[in-house]
C-alpha positions as semicolon CSV with decimal commas, in nm:
position;residue;x (nm);y (nm);z (nm)
1;M;21,833;16,854;10,986
2;S;21,907;16,814;11,340
3;G;21,539;16,926;11,422
4;H;21,412;16,599;11,286
5;L;21,636;16,386;11,517
6;H;21,425;16,261;11,802
7;N;21,606;15,975;11,946
8;K;21,845;15,706;11,827
9;S;21,589;15,472;11,714
10;S;21,405;15,723;11,491
11;L;21,374;15,676;11,128
12;E;21,546;16,020;11,055
13;Q;21,844;15,908;11,258
14;K;21,908;15,595;11,042
15;L;21,841;15,788;10,710
16;L;22,103;16,046;10,849
17;Y;22,363;15,772;10,899
18;L;22,300;15,610;10,561
19;F;22,311;15,940;10,361
20;C;22,640;16,042;10,543
21;L;22,799;15,712;10,438
22;L;22,670;15,763;10,089
23;A;22,805;16,119;10,069
24;L;23,155;16,012;10,201
25;M;23,183;15,746;9,945
26;P;23,353;15,974;9,681
27;L;23,639;16,006;9,942
28;I;23,766;15,668;9,854
29;P;23,868;15,765;9,485
30;C;23,987;16,102;9,599
31;I;24,246;15,940;9,840
32;Y;24,348;15,707;9,573
33;I;24,406;15,993;9,320
34;I;24,580;16,206;9,574
35;S;24,803;15,912;9,681
36;S;24,887;15,804;9,328
37;L;24,953;16,162;9,196
38;K;25,098;16,282;9,515
39;L;24,896;16,603;9,500
40;E;24,985;16,892;9,715
41;L;24,758;17,001;9,999
42;L;24,579;17,277;9,782
43;S;24,512;17,045;9,497
44;A;24,396;16,766;9,706
45;S;24,158;16,984;9,911
46;T;24,017;17,117;9,590
47;L;23,977;16,768;9,459
48;I;23,789;16,657;9,778
49;I;23,564;16,965;9,768
50;I;23,462;16,915;9,403
51;M;23,394;16,543;9,460
52;T;23,193;16,550;9,797
53;I;22,995;16,871;9,763
54;P;22,759;16,711;9,504
55;S;22,738;16,398;9,716
56;F;22,637;16,591;10,023
57;W;22,389;16,803;9,817
58;A;22,220;16,493;9,672
59;A;22,220;16,309;10,009
60;N;22,066;16,610;10,180
61;R;21,794;16,651;9,908
62;C;21,697;16,268;9,934
63;F;21,681;16,308;10,318
64;H;21,466;16,620;10,257
65;Y;21,229;16,461;10,005
66;I;21,181;16,160;10,236
67;T;21,101;16,362;10,563
68;D;20,891;16,596;10,361
69;T;20,687;16,306;10,227
70;L;20,649;16,173;10,566
71;E;20,528;16,515;10,694
72;R;20,266;16,523;10,408
73;I;20,126;16,199;10,498
74;G;20,109;16,295;10,860
75;L;19,932;16,611;10,765
76;Q;19,691;16,411;10,534
77;L;19,607;16,187;10,848
78;D;19,546;16,492;11,057
79;A;19,323;16,630;10,796
80;L;19,125;16,313;10,794
81;G;19,108;16,295;11,175
82;N;18,969;16,663;11,156
83;E;18,723;16,548;10,891
84;E;18,885;16,764;10,620
85;F;18,824;16,526;10,338
86;N;18,920;16,780;10,064
87;S;19,259;16,865;10,202
88;W;19,522;16,686;9,989
89;H;19,889;16,727;10,069
90;L;20,013;16,472;9,831
91;A;19,893;16,639;9,522
92;E;20,209;16,687;9,354
93;F;20,299;16,320;9,322
94;N;20,129;16,167;9,000
95;S;20,299;15,833;8,990
96;G;20,484;15,572;9,193
97;R;20,436;15,438;9,527
98;V;20,333;15,760;9,684
99;T;20,063;15,800;9,424
100;N;19,931;15,460;9,537
101;L;19,940;15,571;9,889
102;K;19,742;15,872;9,779
103;H;19,470;15,656;9,613
104;D;19,455;15,468;9,936
105;F;19,389;15,796;10,113
106;E;19,127;15,882;9,863
107;K;18,935;15,547;9,941
108;L;18,974;15,604;10,302
109;S;18,842;15,952;10,267
110;T;18,531;15,845;10,064
111;K;18,472;15,582;10,329
112;L;18,503;15,804;10,624
113;Q;18,256;16,046;10,440
114;T;18,014;15,768;10,386
115;K;18,038;15,662;10,752
116;R;17,989;16,023;10,872
117;F;17,689;16,074;10,653
118;E;17,528;15,762;10,791
119;Y;17,623;15,869;11,148
120;M;17,457;16,199;11,094
121;H;17,165;16,052;10,939
122;N;17,127;15,805;11,230
123;E;17,186;16,093;11,505
124;S;16,916;16,296;11,298
125;F;16,676;16,006;11,296
126;L;16,744;15,935;11,671
127;S;16,678;16,288;11,765
128;E;16,346;16,324;11,569
129;F;16,240;15,976;11,710
130;I;16,316;16,099;12,062
131;K;16,120;16,430;12,012
132;E;15,810;16,217;11,896
133;L;15,826;15,989;12,211
134;N;15,571;16,052;12,483
135;L;15,842;15,941;12,727
136;P;16,020;16,242;12,896
137;I;16,384;16,229;12,755
138;L;16,674;16,478;12,846
139;V;17,006;16,504;12,699
140;L;17,291;16,673;12,919
141;D;17,630;16,768;12,787
142;H;17,957;16,707;12,954
143;H;17,904;16,982;13,223
144;Q;17,573;16,821;13,318
145;Q;17,388;17,110;13,156
146;I;17,057;17,048;12,964
147;Y;17,145;17,026;12,599
148;S;16,822;16,931;12,454
149;A;16,488;16,775;12,550
150;N;16,178;16,624;12,363
151;H;15,823;16,742;12,363
152;A;15,709;16,538;12,654
153;V;15,940;16,729;12,879
154;E;15,769;17,046;12,782
155;T;15,439;16,888;12,847
156;L;15,570;16,777;13,186
157;L;15,730;17,109;13,282
158;K;15,422;17,309;13,111
159;N;15,701;17,525;12,973
160;S;15,910;17,553;12,671
161;T;16,232;17,364;12,704
162;A;16,425;17,652;12,539
163;N;16,386;17,822;12,893
164;W;16,580;17,534;13,034
165;L;16,852;17,474;12,790
166;G;17,204;17,534;12,918
167;K;17,087;17,516;13,276
168;K;17,216;17,260;13,521
169;A;17,015;16,937;13,561
170;D;16,962;17,007;13,937
171;T;16,747;17,312;13,856
172;L;16,487;17,038;13,750
173;G;16,564;16,837;14,069
174;L;16,787;16,569;13,923
175;I;17,112;16,488;14,083
176;F;17,378;16,236;14,021
177;K;17,423;16,025;14,327
178;D;17,580;15,677;14,401
179;N;17,657;15,631;14,031
180;K;17,291;15,695;13,932
181;W;17,062;15,988;13,849
182;Q;16,780;16,045;14,104
183;Q;16,505;16,285;14,158
184;T;16,492;16,515;14,466
185;S;16,209;16,573;14,673
186;D;16,184;16,948;14,553
187;S;16,182;16,855;14,190
188;Q;16,043;17,079;13,939
189;L;15,886;16,763;13,766
190;A;15,501;16,712;13,864
191;Q;15,539;16,339;13,896
192;R;15,774;16,087;14,057
193;F;16,019;15,928;13,814
194;E;16,274;15,654;13,807
195;V;16,571;15,779;13,588
196;T;16,790;15,562;13,372
197;H;17,086;15,716;13,190
198;H;17,297;15,608;12,885
199;V;17,629;15,783;12,794
200;L;17,649;15,917;12,424
201;K;17,989;16,017;12,284
202;R;18,003;16,306;12,024
203;S;18,294;16,504;11,901
204;G;18,502;16,353;12,169
205;R;18,270;16,449;12,454
206;N;18,043;16,245;12,673
207;F;17,665;16,338;12,659
208;Q;17,421;16,168;12,889
209;L;17,069;16,040;12,770
210;L;16,822;16,055;13,063
211;V;16,502;15,869;13,046
212;L;16,228;15,943;13,288
213;F;15,997;15,636;13,369
214;S;15,694;15,748;13,556
215;I;15,667;15,559;13,878
216;E;15,322;15,703;13,961
217;Q;15,168;15,573;13,642
218;Q;15,269;15,225;13,723
219;L;15,160;15,263;14,097
220;R;14,819;15,399;13,967
221;A;14,794;15,112;13,718
222;N;14,860;14,862;13,998
223;E;14,631;15,038;14,237
224;K;14,364;15,035;13,981
225;Q;14,409;14,667;13,913
226;V;14,379;14,592;14,280
227;W;14,061;14,811;14,327
228;Q;13,914;14,636;14,028
229;R;13,971;14,297;14,177
230;L;13,851;14,410;14,525
231;I;13,538;14,561;14,373
232;R;13,462;14,252;14,189
233;V;13,488;14,042;14,523
234;L;13,278;14,311;14,700
235;N;13,015;14,298;14,454
236;H;12,985;13,938;14,440
237;E;12,964;13,922;14,827
238;V;12,692;14,195;14,841
239;R;12,484;14,075;14,564
240;N;12,494;13,728;14,718
241;S;12,344;13,857;15,037
242;L;12,117;14,135;14,896
243;T;11,960;13,948;14,597
244;P;11,791;13,673;14,819
245;I;11,683;13,941;15,071
246;Y;11,531;14,156;14,796
247;S;11,339;13,854;14,648
248;M;11,198;13,733;14,990
249;T;11,087;14,096;15,078
250;Q;10,901;14,097;14,744
251;S;10,728;13,760;14,837
252;L;10,634;13,902;15,175
253;Q;10,468;14,226;15,008
254;E;10,288;13,984;14,775
255;M;10,152;13,757;15,045
256;K;10,025;14,080;15,247
257;L;9,847;14,218;14,947
258;N;9,655;13,902;14,897
259;G;9,473;13,930;15,244
260;P;9,510;13,796;15,598
261;L;9,785;13,534;15,634
262;T;9,719;13,164;15,677
263;E;9,883;12,979;15,952
264;E;10,121;12,812;15,691
265;Q;10,190;13,166;15,549
266;E;10,269;13,291;15,890
267;N;10,520;13,028;15,954
268;L;10,658;13,097;15,598
269;E;10,674;13,472;15,699
270;K;10,873;13,376;16,020
271;N;11,114;13,164;15,827
272;I;11,173;13,438;15,554
273;L;11,244;13,695;15,831
274;Q;11,486;13,465;15,990
275;V;11,669;13,403;15,665
276;I;11,677;13,797;15,618
277;E;11,816;13,839;15,960
278;K;12,079;13,578;15,914
279;R;12,198;13,702;15,567
280;S;12,202;14,051;15,709
281;L;12,436;13,940;15,996
282;Q;12,659;13,768;15,738
283;L;12,674;14,086;15,545
284;L;12,758;14,279;15,865
285;D;13,021;14,018;15,950
286;F;13,166;14,077;15,615
287;V;13,185;14,457;15,658
288;E;13,321;14,423;15,985
289;N;13,597;14,185;15,863
290;Y;13,686;14,435;15,588
291;S;13,698;14,712;15,856
292;A;13,935;14,491;16,069
293;F;14,167;14,438;15,759
294;S;14,185;14,820;15,687
295;K;14,253;14,926;16,047
296;L;14,550;14,715;16,147
297;A;14,714;14,843;16,463
298;P;15,082;14,925;16,464
299;A;15,309;14,632;16,599
300;K;15,453;14,642;16,959
301;I;15,789;14,470;16,876
302;T;15,945;14,294;17,200
303;S;16,156;13,979;17,265
304;V;15,950;13,672;17,238
305;Y;16,048;13,324;17,334
306;P;15,937;13,029;17,117
307;Q;15,849;12,814;17,428
308;D;15,597;13,080;17,532
309;I;15,429;13,066;17,192
310;A;15,428;12,697;17,169
311;Q;15,259;12,648;17,521
312;R;14,983;12,898;17,412
313;M;14,919;12,732;17,079
314;Q;14,928;12,374;17,239
315;A;14,650;12,506;17,492
316;I;14,445;12,630;17,227
317;F;14,489;12,334;16,987
318;P;14,548;12,020;17,180
319;A;14,582;11,812;16,872
320;L;14,863;12,019;16,729
321;S;15,217;11,872;16,710
322;I;15,497;12,099;16,805
323;T;15,874;12,067;16,770
324;L;16,139;12,330;16,877
325;N;16,484;12,300;16,797
326;D;16,757;12,293;17,065
327;S;16,843;12,658;17,084
328;A;16,502;12,823;17,139
329;L;16,635;13,182;17,151
330;P;16,421;13,498;17,172
331;F;16,326;13,669;16,849
332;L;16,148;13,999;16,766
333;A;15,775;14,016;16,737
334;D;15,436;14,151;16,847
335;A;15,323;13,859;17,052
336;G;14,952;13,927;17,011
337;Q;14,960;13,971;16,630
338;L;15,177;13,672;16,586
339;E;14,937;13,466;16,803
340;Q;14,643;13,574;16,607
341;A;14,825;13,499;16,288
342;L;14,920;13,152;16,407
343;I;14,572;13,091;16,529
344;N;14,433;13,171;16,181
345;L;14,694;12,949;16,006
346;I;14,663;12,651;16,233
347;K;14,275;12,669;16,218
348;N;14,315;12,665;15,830
349;A;14,556;12,366;15,865
350;F;14,297;12,163;16,075
351;E;14,027;12,260;15,834
352;A;14,231;12,152;15,536
353;C;14,298;11,817;15,703
354;A;13,922;11,740;15,769
355;A;13,911;11,542;15,457
356;N;14,203;11,351;15,516
357;K;14,057;11,111;15,793
358;A;14,327;10,852;15,737
359;N;14,619;11,074;15,882
360;P;14,493;11,415;15,981
361;E;14,821;11,590;16,102
362;V;14,909;11,947;16,181
363;L;15,276;12,003;16,294
364;M;15,415;12,350;16,401
365;Q;15,798;12,366;16,361
366;C;16,004;12,641;16,520
367;Q;16,356;12,679;16,374
368;Q;16,632;12,943;16,406
369;N;16,890;13,018;16,138
370;I;17,208;13,169;16,280
371;D;17,516;13,193;16,061
372;H;17,819;13,186;16,310
373;N;18,056;13,216;16,028
374;H;17,905;13,557;15,937
375;P;17,844;13,754;16,250
376;K;17,695;14,048;16,051
377;S;17,427;13,836;15,893
378;Q;17,076;13,876;16,026
379;P;16,960;13,580;16,221
380;Q;16,600;13,455;16,159
381;T;16,331;13,247;16,339
382;I;16,142;13,030;16,113
383;I;15,803;12,895;16,216
384;N;15,648;12,634;15,990
385;I;15,268;12,533;15,997
386;I;15,268;12,192;15,823
387;D;14,927;12,007;15,723
388;S;14,847;11,682;15,558
389;G;14,537;11,812;15,360
390;Q;14,487;11,863;14,985
391;G;14,740;12,142;14,937
392;I;14,704;12,460;14,753
393;T;14,515;12,451;14,432
394;N;14,497;12,811;14,329
395;N;14,818;13,024;14,395
396;D;14,689;13,315;14,189
397;N;14,409;13,415;14,444
398;L;14,591;13,296;14,761
399;F;14,608;13,649;14,900
400;V;14,323;13,800;14,725
401;P;14,105;13,984;14,984
402;F;13,762;13,821;15,040
403;Y;13,845;13,520;14,820
404;S;13,783;13,186;14,970
405;T;13,749;12,831;14,847
406;K;13,581;12,737;15,179
407;P;13,173;12,734;15,172
408;Q;13,154;12,953;15,478
409;G;13,497;13,122;15,451
410;S;13,523;13,500;15,447
411;G;13,834;13,519;15,242
412;I;13,978;13,754;15,500
413;G;14,175;13,552;15,757
414;L;14,479;13,469;15,536
415;I;14,533;13,809;15,411
416;I;14,496;13,942;15,755
417;S;14,753;13,705;15,877
418;R;15,014;13,801;15,628
419;E;14,942;14,167;15,719
420;Y;15,009;14,080;16,082
421;I;15,362;13,923;15,999
422;R;15,426;14,204;15,765
423;N;15,363;14,442;16,033
424;Q;15,633;14,293;16,233
425;D;15,890;14,327;15,951
426;G;15,852;13,961;15,880
427;E;15,713;13,746;15,573
428;L;15,449;13,487;15,526
429;T;15,467;13,256;15,237
430;L;15,233;12,946;15,153
431;K;15,330;12,655;14,930
432;N;15,273;12,281;14,889
433;R;15,481;12,019;15,055
434;Q;15,772;11,847;14,857
435;D;15,788;11,532;15,061
436;A;15,414;11,451;15,089
437;Q;15,053;11,582;15,033
438;G;14,975;11,911;15,213
439;A;15,075;12,266;15,241
440;V;15,329;12,460;15,430
441;A;15,268;12,818;15,592
442;R;15,616;12,970;15,657
443;I;15,662;13,263;15,885
444;S;16,009;13,438;15,903
445;L;16,085;13,689;16,175
446;K;16,393;13,862;16,278
447;M;16,617;13,792;16,585
448;P;16,808;14,043;16,777
449;S;17,148;14,114;16,601
450;D;17,337;14,048;16,921
451;I;17,201;13,718;17,029
452;S;17,424;13,687;17,334
453;A;17,315;14,026;17,471
454;V;16,938;13,909;17,503
């Protein structure tokens, strides 16, 4: 029985104390009889043995039954934990409280069997569902080895996944880095993918479900959409130039076929030729603008002072209002490309104000955001071109190449201006003013990290 004694607060220890007390209870009448009859030592010893042995035997048996029943309950729980639903360690009890406990175990076993069946059914359904998906999906075991894969992976690898089972994920070019799965440059996968992973628990082990989302497909879809929009604009512009040219050449041919031209027809011929020449030049300008847009030179980044930019813009646009903040520190930019972008934006601003004859105003503001409380933050120079025109009416087509709301606009100035700014690691945004009518073109450019060193 000492093997069951774990510590002083254990149930076995308390039962032992109680049963020892009960076993020693017959000593009370024995002492009374011995003292009353004044029995000798041999007789007294015999009486004590006869009275206490049955008590100790009964107490020991009670202790054994209780601890054995607890052991059986523990074994039954272990069996349920190991999903052994047909193992019954309490079968010998047919009535009483233990039988009620046995019925409770039966109900729990039935419920666990049902849950296990549902889990297996759901797992089987999920496995079959994953196999039928066109999205490549891999399942890795706790050693990051390939446990299973769907048909989309076979199609991607052009090989049966059976040849890859049990191999490390890095053999496919997938590595776990910075708490996420990434695709290496020498990956066996034919496309570029963004990898998302989910942890699955099965039989006490962690499995990882890797879902591969094709980046190239999305890029191709975006590229296709851009080209479709671009081709629509190109088709519109080229047709607008070639259709009248074709019509006028047909008219000239008909006049020539009808005999010598009259003086009036000769004048008409000159006018038609001039129109053809003008439309051809416009088409050439359009192609030249497209060529300029597609061949943007690399930026030559240097330290540029706001005062210098302000002076040159003031010389080009005398009507331009300019305000500089007190600390006009240098910023990083390509002066030539920045000035070209500013010229386009200021010119657009003045053209937008042409309709507002009451208060035509264009303002250039230069502000510098420096957070002295956070020295590691990147300081910025902000240049705002503010006008008092009609504002932006079509945000969706704002940066669509060759799209313009102006009658003589080429639709290329704004997109080139943004590319000039982005070429300098900056950003150009346009939005309507909140305080009044008009629009604001905002240019943000980086400043040197160590301002005091410049």
